[in-house]
Every structure is written in C-alpha cells, then in structure tokens.
PARO-97576 format. One record per residue (C-alpha): x, y, z. Coordinates in steps of 0.001 Angstrom, whole numbers, padded with zeros to 6 digits, always signed. Layout:
<rs>
XYZ/...
</rs>
This chain:
<rs>
+071563+071050+142350/+069192+074370+143132/+067802+073398+146540/+064070+074619+145973/+062622+073480+149321/+065282+074829+151363/+064978+078387+149755/+061086+078244+149879/+061202+077150+153488/+063912+079255+154825/+062848+081992+157338/+065332+084426+155907/+063463+084162+152460/+060304+086221+151184/+059374+084696+147803/+058750+087360+145203/+058127+084922+142126/+058388+081433+141023/+058176+079812+137535/+059436+076793+135771/+062852+078115+134884/+062950+081068+137267/+062750+082222+141205/+063036+085544+142553/+063117+086149+146316/+064565+088723+149196/+066828+087093+151149/+067929+088491+154532/+071544+088176+156044/+072790+090225+158937/+070151+092656+158696/+071015+093294+154838/+068028+092742+152639/+069110+091165+149317/+067017+090872+145924/+068095+087132+144524/+067224+085986+140995/+067909+082790+139544/+067410+081678+136046/+067878+078055+135206/+067653+075593+132315/+070669+073405+131665/+072927+075608+133935/+071803+078360+136681/+072588+081920+136708/+072313+083810+139813/+072082+087718+140414/+072027+089704+143417/+071274+093271+144182/+070031+095104+147374/+066500+095256+148345/+066022+098809+149392/+067482+100680+146321/+067483+097974+143763/+071215+098867+143564/+073500+096527+141843/+076232+095308+144269/+079556+094391+143020/+080930+093474+146229/+079613+091108+148895/+081553+089751+152152/+082896+085959+151486/+080908+084814+154448/+077429+086025+153022/+078166+084899+149682/+078965+081344+151053/+075815+081470+153120/+073632+082145+149885/+075537+079510+148006/+074716+076979+150531/+071096+078061+150705/+070551+077884+147034/+073064+075121+145888/+073884+073212+148836/+077522+071659+148502/+077515+072164+144737/+081091+073992+144243/+081418+074470+140411/+080788+078170+139640/+081888+081145+137870/+081685+084372+139544/+081906+087552+137586/+081034+091222+137730/+078468+091850+135083/+077305+095222+133629/+074618+095410+136357/+076115+093606+139414/+077548+090123+140953/+076573+086870+139031/+077218+083623+139816/+076830+080752+137067/+077061+077222+137449/+079289+075560+135011/+077212+074237+131768/+075625+070815+132233/+073725+068381+129625/+071162+067852+132368/+067522+068890+131658/+066099+071493+133708/+064459+068842+136039/+067764+067337+137149/+069075+070595+137982/+066104+071501+140432/+066519+069655+143594/+063374+069380+145874/+064696+068374+149245/
</rs>
C-alpha cells in the first residue's frame, strides 16, 4: 500500500527520518515544499505541513493532493481525509493486515 521505493527514489523527495513504522520527508511540488509524515501499522496516517514555517495547512489543491497520494500510495483510493487540530490528515481505511503488508517495496 505505501510505495516506499517510489518515495525514497523520487527526485522531489528529501528524506528526513525512516523507521520501521514511520517515515518523514520533504516533498517539493510546484515550487512549494511540504513536510510529509506517515505513521503506519495496520493503517497509514499521513499529515502535511509547509516546510518553511512548519505551518499546518488546512487547504491544498486537489491536484497537489492527488500527486501526493499517487506518490505515497499509488492507486490505493480508500482514504478518510479530515482536518485535524494541526492540519490536513489522510488515513487509510483500517485493515487487519500486518505492517509488512502495508509497506510495498516496489
């Protein structure tokens, strides 16, 4: 589900942290730089903010959001999107799968 190699090898990505259940990176899209954090276990939770100010964002264009989803999750389409206390969050629908089935290394 999470396209780890696509994230790590993408020219628009600068890796910050990678752990067994968490990845954080800067993502450049149309001259804007975003801080993206993904926490995953039986589901994946993505949060998004701007790099320069660490300002949480509450709106992002559909085009950019679609590009980010494609980069991180490929064609997976089952998300809940909501505005949290600190910004925009995407959450994959809960799954009984283990973490190693959520990560996809291709």
